[in-house]
BALOBA-1460 file (C-alpha; in Angstrom, 3 decimals):
// residues 269
<rec num="1" residu="m" x="0.026" y="0.048" z="-0.145"/>
<rec num="2" residu="p" x="1.199" y="3.525" z="-0.695"/>
<rec num="3" residu="e" x="2.632" y="5.311" z="2.265"/>
<rec num="4" residu="p" x="0.755" y="8.749" z="2.962"/>
<rec num="5" residu="y" x="4.334" y="10.652" z="2.052"/>
<rec num="6" residu="l" x="5.655" y="12.402" z="-0.563"/>
<rec num="7" residu="f" x="9.442" y="12.395" z="-1.069"/>
<rec num="8" residu="s" x="11.066" y="14.805" z="-3.365"/>
<rec num="9" residu="i" x="13.993" y="17.083" z="-4.482"/>
<rec num="10" residu="y" x="13.656" y="19.974" z="-2.468"/>
<rec num="11" residu="v" x="14.553" y="23.338" z="-4.221"/>
<rec num="12" residu="n" x="15.926" y="26.644" z="-2.378"/>
<rec num="13" residu="v" x="14.240" y="29.154" z="-4.719"/>
<rec num="14" residu="a" x="16.014" y="32.136" z="-2.847"/>
<rec num="15" residu="d" x="19.692" y="30.875" z="-3.788"/>
<rec num="16" residu="a" x="21.692" y="32.674" z="-6.033"/>
<rec num="17" residu="v" x="22.592" y="29.910" z="-8.426"/>
<rec num="18" residu="i" x="19.649" y="27.669" z="-8.761"/>
<rec num="19" residu="g" x="16.722" y="30.008" z="-7.516"/>
<rec num="20" residu="g" x="14.741" y="32.633" z="-9.040"/>
<rec num="21" residu="m" x="11.463" y="32.697" z="-11.330"/>
<rec num="22" residu="a" x="13.743" y="33.952" z="-14.087"/>
<rec num="23" residu="n" x="13.381" y="31.647" z="-17.598"/>
<rec num="24" residu="d" x="16.839" y="30.476" z="-17.562"/>
<rec num="25" residu="r" x="16.682" y="29.379" z="-13.620"/>
<rec num="26" residu="i" x="13.415" y="27.492" z="-14.255"/>
<rec num="27" residu="a" x="15.007" y="25.750" z="-17.294"/>
<rec num="28" residu="l" x="18.011" y="24.744" z="-14.851"/>
<rec num="29" residu="r" x="15.184" y="22.941" z="-12.445"/>
<rec num="30" residu="r" x="13.344" y="21.679" z="-15.222"/>
<rec num="31" residu="a" x="16.484" y="20.012" z="-16.827"/>
<rec num="32" residu="i" x="17.160" y="18.743" z="-13.307"/>
<rec num="33" residu="a" x="14.022" y="17.237" z="-13.141"/>
<rec num="34" residu="l" x="13.824" y="15.514" z="-16.661"/>
<rec num="35" residu="g" x="17.427" y="14.248" z="-15.993"/>
<rec num="36" residu="f" x="16.629" y="12.611" z="-12.733"/>
<rec num="37" residu="d" x="16.005" y="8.912" z="-13.253"/>
<rec num="38" residu="v" x="13.054" y="8.001" z="-10.919"/>
<rec num="39" residu="g" x="12.624" y="4.743" z="-12.628"/>
<rec num="40" residu="n" x="15.766" y="3.503" z="-11.450"/>
<rec num="41" residu="l" x="15.831" y="4.998" z="-8.482"/>
<rec num="42" residu="i" x="12.520" y="2.816" z="-7.515"/>
<rec num="43" residu="k" x="13.924" y="-0.388" z="-9.497"/>
<rec num="44" residu="v" x="17.549" y="-0.369" z="-7.649"/>
<rec num="45" residu="l" x="17.296" y="1.839" z="-4.219"/>
<rec num="46" residu="y" x="13.849" y="0.856" z="-3.411"/>
<rec num="47" residu="a" x="13.838" y="-2.647" z="-4.954"/>
<rec num="48" residu="g" x="10.439" y="-1.646" z="-6.598"/>
<rec num="49" residu="l" x="8.725" y="-0.869" z="-3.467"/>
<rec num="50" residu="a" x="7.774" y="2.638" z="-4.246"/>
<rec num="51" residu="l" x="5.561" y="4.237" z="-6.988"/>
<rec num="52" residu="p" x="6.807" y="7.469" z="-9.228"/>
<rec num="53" residu="a" x="5.439" y="10.500" z="-7.826"/>
<rec num="54" residu="n" x="3.293" y="12.503" z="-10.496"/>
<rec num="55" residu="q" x="2.069" y="15.093" z="-8.060"/>
<rec num="56" residu="l" x="1.940" y="16.647" z="-4.754"/>
<rec num="57" residu="v" x="-0.593" y="14.644" z="-2.554"/>
<rec num="58" residu="p" x="0.218" y="10.879" z="-2.506"/>
<rec num="59" residu="p" x="-2.548" y="8.308" z="-3.296"/>
<rec num="60" residu="g" x="-5.099" y="7.384" z="-0.398"/>
<rec num="61" residu="v" x="-4.731" y="11.149" z="0.956"/>
<rec num="62" residu="t" x="-7.537" y="13.591" z="0.499"/>
<rec num="63" residu="g" x="-6.859" y="15.687" z="-2.885"/>
<rec num="64" residu="h" x="-5.060" y="13.064" z="-4.657"/>
<rec num="65" residu="d" x="-6.003" y="12.892" z="-8.171"/>
<rec num="66" residu="p" x="-5.982" y="9.257" z="-9.562"/>
<rec num="67" residu="e" x="-6.578" y="10.708" z="-13.406"/>
<rec num="68" residu="f" x="-3.515" y="12.992" z="-13.140"/>
<rec num="69" residu="a" x="-0.753" y="12.642" z="-16.074"/>
<rec num="70" residu="p" x="2.128" y="10.415" z="-15.536"/>
<rec num="71" residu="r" x="5.338" y="11.543" z="-14.344"/>
<rec num="72" residu="p" x="7.332" y="13.023" z="-17.273"/>
<rec num="73" residu="a" x="9.700" y="10.195" z="-18.268"/>
<rec num="74" residu="h" x="13.368" y="10.319" z="-17.781"/>
<rec num="75" residu="d" x="14.785" y="12.389" z="-20.683"/>
<rec num="76" residu="p" x="18.129" y="13.206" z="-20.536"/>
<rec num="77" residu="r" x="18.408" y="14.253" z="-24.421"/>
<rec num="78" residu="a" x="15.634" y="16.720" z="-23.660"/>
<rec num="79" residu="a" x="17.263" y="18.022" z="-20.529"/>
<rec num="80" residu="n" x="20.407" y="18.750" z="-22.408"/>
<rec num="81" residu="a" x="18.690" y="20.456" z="-25.325"/>
<rec num="82" residu="l" x="16.739" y="22.467" z="-22.278"/>
<rec num="83" residu="l" x="20.289" y="23.754" z="-20.952"/>
<rec num="84" residu="d" x="21.356" y="24.474" z="-24.451"/>
<rec num="85" residu="r" x="18.775" y="26.535" z="-25.498"/>
<rec num="86" residu="f" x="18.792" y="28.564" z="-22.042"/>
<rec num="87" residu="g" x="22.406" y="29.819" z="-22.214"/>
<rec num="88" residu="y" x="24.024" y="26.783" z="-20.365"/>
<rec num="89" residu="d" x="25.848" y="25.538" z="-23.506"/>
<rec num="90" residu="k" x="29.312" y="26.648" z="-22.748"/>
<rec num="91" residu="r" x="31.106" y="24.019" z="-21.163"/>
<rec num="92" residu="d" x="34.710" y="23.530" z="-19.152"/>
<rec num="93" residu="p" x="37.509" y="21.357" z="-19.806"/>
<rec num="94" residu="d" x="35.951" y="18.414" z="-17.615"/>
<rec num="95" residu="g" x="32.475" y="18.788" z="-19.806"/>
<rec num="96" residu="y" x="30.440" y="20.479" z="-17.322"/>
<rec num="97" residu="r" x="28.370" y="23.127" z="-17.866"/>
<rec num="98" residu="r" x="29.216" y="26.821" z="-16.916"/>
<rec num="99" residu="a" x="26.815" y="29.577" z="-15.604"/>
<rec num="100" residu="l" x="25.429" y="32.120" z="-18.067"/>
<rec num="101" residu="d" x="28.074" y="34.392" z="-16.963"/>
<rec num="102" residu="g" x="30.936" y="31.745" z="-18.075"/>
<rec num="103" residu="k" x="31.759" y="30.916" z="-14.455"/>
<rec num="104" residu="p" x="32.105" y="27.384" z="-13.165"/>
<rec num="105" residu="l" x="28.595" y="26.092" z="-12.159"/>
<rec num="106" residu="t" x="28.359" y="23.923" z="-9.063"/>
<rec num="107" residu="l" x="25.039" y="22.454" z="-7.369"/>
<rec num="108" residu="t" x="25.277" y="21.083" z="-4.061"/>
<rec num="109" residu="l" x="22.661" y="18.280" z="-3.048"/>
<rec num="110" residu="l" x="22.181" y="18.094" z="0.879"/>
<rec num="111" residu="l" x="21.396" y="14.316" z="1.892"/>
<rec num="112" residu="r" x="20.537" y="13.082" z="5.607"/>
<rec num="113" residu="t" x="23.417" y="10.479" z="6.808"/>
<rec num="114" residu="s" x="22.479" y="6.875" z="5.818"/>
<rec num="115" residu="a" x="23.022" y="3.973" z="4.053"/>
<rec num="116" residu="i" x="20.060" y="4.797" z="1.176"/>
<rec num="117" residu="s" x="21.745" y="8.203" z="0.840"/>
<rec num="118" residu="r" x="25.053" y="6.991" z="-0.492"/>
<rec num="119" residu="e" x="23.275" y="5.120" z="-2.906"/>
<rec num="120" residu="i" x="21.176" y="8.259" z="-3.671"/>
<rec num="121" residu="q" x="24.260" y="9.880" z="-4.249"/>
<rec num="122" residu="t" x="25.937" y="7.567" z="-6.854"/>
<rec num="123" residu="q" x="22.651" y="7.741" z="-8.881"/>
<rec num="124" residu="w" x="22.336" y="11.501" z="-8.839"/>
<rec num="125" residu="k" x="25.769" y="11.953" z="-9.811"/>
<rec num="126" residu="r" x="25.249" y="9.725" z="-12.763"/>
<rec num="127" residu="d" x="22.255" y="11.425" z="-13.782"/>
<rec num="128" residu="m" x="23.670" y="15.001" z="-13.505"/>
<rec num="129" residu="d" x="27.071" y="13.704" z="-15.371"/>
<rec num="130" residu="a" x="24.551" y="13.040" z="-18.285"/>
<rec num="131" residu="i" x="23.426" y="16.282" z="-18.514"/>
<rec num="132" residu="g" x="26.669" y="17.937" z="-17.883"/>
<rec num="133" residu="l" x="25.978" y="19.566" z="-14.061"/>
<rec num="134" residu="r" x="28.583" y="19.294" z="-11.734"/>
<rec num="135" residu="m" x="27.662" y="18.147" z="-8.272"/>
<rec num="136" residu="n" x="29.120" y="18.533" z="-4.520"/>
<rec num="137" residu="y" x="27.065" y="16.403" z="-1.684"/>
<rec num="138" residu="r" x="26.971" y="17.198" z="1.770"/>
<rec num="139" residu="l" x="25.631" y="14.373" z="4.214"/>
<rec num="140" residu="t" x="24.576" y="15.331" z="7.680"/>
<rec num="141" residu="p" x="22.292" y="14.293" z="10.548"/>
<rec num="142" residu="f" x="18.838" y="14.313" z="10.253"/>
<rec num="143" residu="q" x="18.604" y="17.242" z="12.876"/>
<rec num="144" residu="d" x="21.185" y="19.075" z="11.533"/>
<rec num="145" residu="a" x="19.813" y="18.953" z="7.699"/>
<rec num="146" residu="i" x="16.524" y="20.280" z="9.025"/>
<rec num="147" residu="k" x="18.527" y="23.107" z="10.586"/>
<rec num="148" residu="d" x="20.057" y="24.087" z="7.292"/>
<rec num="149" residu="l" x="16.483" y="23.829" z="5.747"/>
<rec num="150" residu="e" x="15.070" y="26.288" z="7.785"/>
<rec num="151" residu="a" x="18.016" y="28.662" z="7.634"/>
<rec num="152" residu="g" x="18.015" y="28.257" z="3.647"/>
<rec num="153" residu="k" x="21.161" y="26.680" z="3.586"/>
<rec num="154" residu="f" x="20.995" y="24.359" z="0.958"/>
<rec num="155" residu="q" x="20.212" y="24.359" z="-2.710"/>
<rec num="156" residu="l" x="18.814" y="20.883" z="-3.070"/>
<rec num="157" residu="y" x="17.652" y="18.388" z="-0.822"/>
<rec num="158" residu="f" x="15.773" y="15.002" z="-1.226"/>
<rec num="159" residu="g" x="13.282" y="13.973" z="1.890"/>
<rec num="160" residu="g" x="9.711" y="13.060" z="2.403"/>
<rec num="161" residu="y" x="6.982" y="15.116" z="4.227"/>
<rec num="162" residu="g" x="2.924" y="13.908" z="5.008"/>
<rec num="163" residu="g" x="1.736" y="11.299" z="7.062"/>
<rec num="164" residu="i" x="-1.807" y="12.637" z="7.524"/>
<rec num="165" residu="p" x="-5.180" y="12.209" z="5.913"/>
<rec num="166" residu="s" x="-5.552" y="15.306" z="4.232"/>
<rec num="167" residu="g" x="-3.088" y="16.362" z="1.321"/>
<rec num="168" residu="y" x="-2.683" y="19.837" z="3.637"/>
<rec num="169" residu="a" x="0.212" y="18.452" z="4.735"/>
<rec num="170" residu="e" x="2.189" y="18.287" z="1.364"/>
<rec num="171" residu="l" x="0.347" y="21.274" z="-0.285"/>
<rec num="172" residu="q" x="1.073" y="23.534" z="2.440"/>
<rec num="173" residu="q" x="4.862" y="23.109" z="1.558"/>
<rec num="174" residu="l" x="4.712" y="25.772" z="-1.098"/>
<rec num="175" residu="y" x="2.070" y="28.025" z="0.512"/>
<rec num="176" residu="g" x="4.030" y="31.428" z="0.590"/>
<rec num="177" residu="k" x="2.393" y="32.317" z="4.041"/>
<rec num="178" residu="e" x="4.175" y="29.403" z="5.575"/>
<rec num="179" residu="p" x="7.380" y="29.840" z="7.466"/>
<rec num="180" residu="p" x="10.614" y="28.089" z="6.278"/>
<rec num="181" residu="a" x="10.004" y="25.265" z="8.769"/>
<rec num="182" residu="v" x="7.403" y="24.188" z="6.704"/>
<rec num="183" residu="n" x="8.038" y="26.012" z="3.409"/>
<rec num="184" residu="a" x="11.895" y="24.970" z="3.190"/>
<rec num="185" residu="s" x="11.582" y="26.012" z="-0.565"/>
<rec num="186" residu="r" x="10.696" y="29.627" z="-0.187"/>
<rec num="187" residu="f" x="8.338" y="29.385" z="-2.725"/>
<rec num="188" residu="s" x="5.937" y="32.419" z="-3.333"/>
<rec num="189" residu="s" x="3.093" y="32.212" z="-5.907"/>
<rec num="190" residu="p" x="-0.278" y="34.527" z="-5.709"/>
<rec num="191" residu="e" x="-1.850" y="31.724" z="-7.969"/>
<rec num="192" residu="y" x="-0.638" y="28.739" z="-5.746"/>
<rec num="193" residu="d" x="-1.946" y="30.694" z="-2.477"/>
<rec num="194" residu="r" x="-5.187" y="31.094" z="-4.201"/>
<rec num="195" residu="a" x="-5.445" y="27.342" z="-5.015"/>
<rec num="196" residu="m" x="-4.190" y="26.537" z="-1.624"/>
<rec num="197" residu="e" x="-6.773" y="28.914" z="0.090"/>
<rec num="198" residu="e" x="-9.866" y="27.424" z="-2.068"/>
<rec num="199" residu="y" x="-8.603" y="23.842" z="-1.032"/>
<rec num="200" residu="l" x="-8.837" y="24.601" z="2.482"/>
<rec num="201" residu="r" x="-12.427" y="25.991" z="1.817"/>
<rec num="202" residu="s" x="-13.654" y="23.227" z="-0.388"/>
<rec num="203" residu="g" x="-16.289" y="21.117" z="1.011"/>
<rec num="204" residu="r" x="-16.429" y="18.464" z="-1.514"/>
<rec num="205" residu="d" x="-13.690" y="16.008" z="-2.718"/>
<rec num="206" residu="a" x="-14.095" y="17.098" z="-6.259"/>
<rec num="207" residu="e" x="-13.173" y="20.649" z="-5.435"/>
<rec num="208" residu="q" x="-10.023" y="19.828" z="-3.170"/>
<rec num="209" residu="i" x="-8.968" y="17.585" z="-6.018"/>
<rec num="210" residu="a" x="-9.311" y="20.156" z="-8.664"/>
<rec num="211" residu="n" x="-7.431" y="22.883" z="-6.262"/>
<rec num="212" residu="a" x="-4.797" y="20.298" z="-5.460"/>
<rec num="213" residu="r" x="-4.205" y="19.408" z="-9.373"/>
<rec num="214" residu="r" x="-3.918" y="23.057" z="-10.007"/>
<rec num="215" residu="m" x="-0.989" y="23.701" z="-7.155"/>
<rec num="216" residu="s" x="0.609" y="20.409" z="-8.709"/>
<rec num="217" residu="e" x="0.203" y="21.834" z="-12.342"/>
<rec num="218" residu="i" x="2.073" y="25.147" z="-10.849"/>
<rec num="219" residu="a" x="4.554" y="23.288" z="-9.273"/>
<rec num="220" residu="k" x="5.630" y="21.498" z="-12.306"/>
<rec num="221" residu="t" x="5.718" y="24.770" z="-14.159"/>
<rec num="222" residu="y" x="8.145" y="26.682" z="-11.645"/>
<rec num="223" residu="v" x="9.966" y="23.529" z="-10.070"/>
<rec num="224" residu="p" x="10.292" y="24.680" z="-6.492"/>
<rec num="225" residu="i" x="9.959" y="21.207" z="-5.666"/>
<rec num="226" residu="i" x="10.466" y="17.847" z="-7.905"/>
<rec num="227" residu="p" x="8.209" y="15.044" z="-6.697"/>
<rec num="228" residu="a" x="9.903" y="11.833" z="-6.951"/>
<rec num="229" residu="i" x="8.002" y="8.958" z="-5.215"/>
<rec num="230" residu="f" x="5.525" y="7.526" z="-3.048"/>
<rec num="231" residu="r" x="6.962" y="4.761" z="-1.216"/>
<rec num="232" residu="l" x="5.137" y="1.098" z="-0.764"/>
<rec num="233" residu="e" x="4.630" y="-0.736" z="2.394"/>
<rec num="234" residu="n" x="3.738" y="-4.138" z="2.831"/>
<rec num="235" residu="d" x="2.327" y="-6.330" z="5.458"/>
<rec num="236" residu="y" x="2.461" y="-9.992" z="5.914"/>
<rec num="237" residu="v" x="-0.990" y="-11.168" z="7.126"/>
<rec num="238" residu="q" x="-1.671" y="-14.748" z="8.337"/>
<rec num="239" residu="p" x="-5.327" y="-15.880" z="7.043"/>
<rec num="240" residu="w" x="-6.250" y="-16.401" z="10.628"/>
<rec num="241" residu="l" x="-6.073" y="-12.908" z="11.791"/>
<rec num="242" residu="l" x="-9.373" y="-11.365" z="11.679"/>
<rec num="243" residu="g" x="-10.609" y="-7.715" z="11.031"/>
<rec num="244" residu="y" x="-7.237" y="-6.552" z="9.588"/>
<rec num="245" residu="r" x="-6.792" y="-3.352" z="7.815"/>
<rec num="246" residu="p" x="-3.929" y="-1.477" z="6.441"/>
<rec num="247" residu="q" x="-2.660" y="0.677" z="9.191"/>
<rec num="248" residu="i" x="-2.114" y="3.576" z="7.230"/>
<rec num="249" residu="f" x="-2.935" y="6.479" z="9.606"/>
<rec num="250" residu="q" x="-3.354" y="5.010" z="13.152"/>
<rec num="251" residu="t" x="-3.086" y="1.609" z="14.869"/>
<rec num="252" residu="y" x="-6.033" y="-0.717" z="14.256"/>
<rec num="253" residu="w" x="-4.426" y="-3.969" z="16.695"/>
<rec num="254" residu="k" x="-7.215" y="-3.466" z="19.420"/>
<rec num="255" residu="y" x="-9.712" y="-4.188" z="16.486"/>
<rec num="256" residu="v" x="-8.330" y="-7.711" z="15.304"/>
<rec num="257" residu="d" x="-8.698" y="-10.857" z="16.623"/>
<rec num="258" residu="i" x="-7.310" y="-14.616" z="15.576"/>
<rec num="259" residu="d" x="-9.194" y="-17.395" z="14.211"/>
<rec num="260" residu="l" x="-8.021" y="-20.042" z="16.102"/>
<rec num="261" residu="v" x="-9.763" y="-22.969" z="14.354"/>
<rec num="262" residu="r" x="-7.947" y="-22.102" z="11.016"/>
<rec num="263" residu="q" x="-4.723" y="-21.238" z="12.869"/>
<rec num="264" residu="r" x="-4.608" y="-24.836" z="14.381"/>
<rec num="265" residu="q" x="-5.734" y="-26.326" z="11.215"/>
<rec num="266" residu="a" x="-2.648" y="-24.388" z="9.332"/>
<rec num="267" residu="q" x="-0.804" y="-25.452" z="12.062"/>
<rec num="268" residu="g" x="-1.569" y="-29.467" z="11.491"/>
<rec num="269" residu="r" x="-3.060" y="-29.547" z="15.004"/>
């Protein structure tokens, strides 16, 4: 079953190198999104136990749109063409792209310290090398990573957010009126904010889905966040367990029971 969390690449829109709303900066962020091989991330790092995230709201959470278009395919050729078109066509002797002013261009990905973060770093380097972007990596304990996010001391960060039945948890991350503790990307869009406020006022599922869809489309346009995956969770259930339901948001164990007859039959007693 999908977990109620969205895992994404967060972009610091206030950063001097990758941030801003100019066309060339948006193109840089879009190229990164196209160059990131989410399919390989799922296959190799998560052993297939994830879904490619095509929107901000996870499945099973209020506001999720089951008819939303699939996540764009990994396309390094399109990413390279986009970067060339918007002025990142100059290369250094090592083949890495330069900034528009001809100076070296290096981006830094912040990761929390863990075994899987090392694997993410390995794939990310391969993906960004393929589109000519030089990367640095900074691995730090989770608590320190959160402090850096709130202080705006990052360019890119991979992490998850959510855990409640409403898409509000994920959607509020780009709401301009939220503090950096929530809106780490420091994204501000009057159009997004209006959709968020309409979402909060919506009384019907269809209205919430429509507003959440609009927010996902705005995020796809300006790329303050790159949705990556919805992780999958597995539960192993014996046939004699009665009353089981997936424990997505809270504990249901007090409602389950054991069919002793079926259990004894299965155990050959």
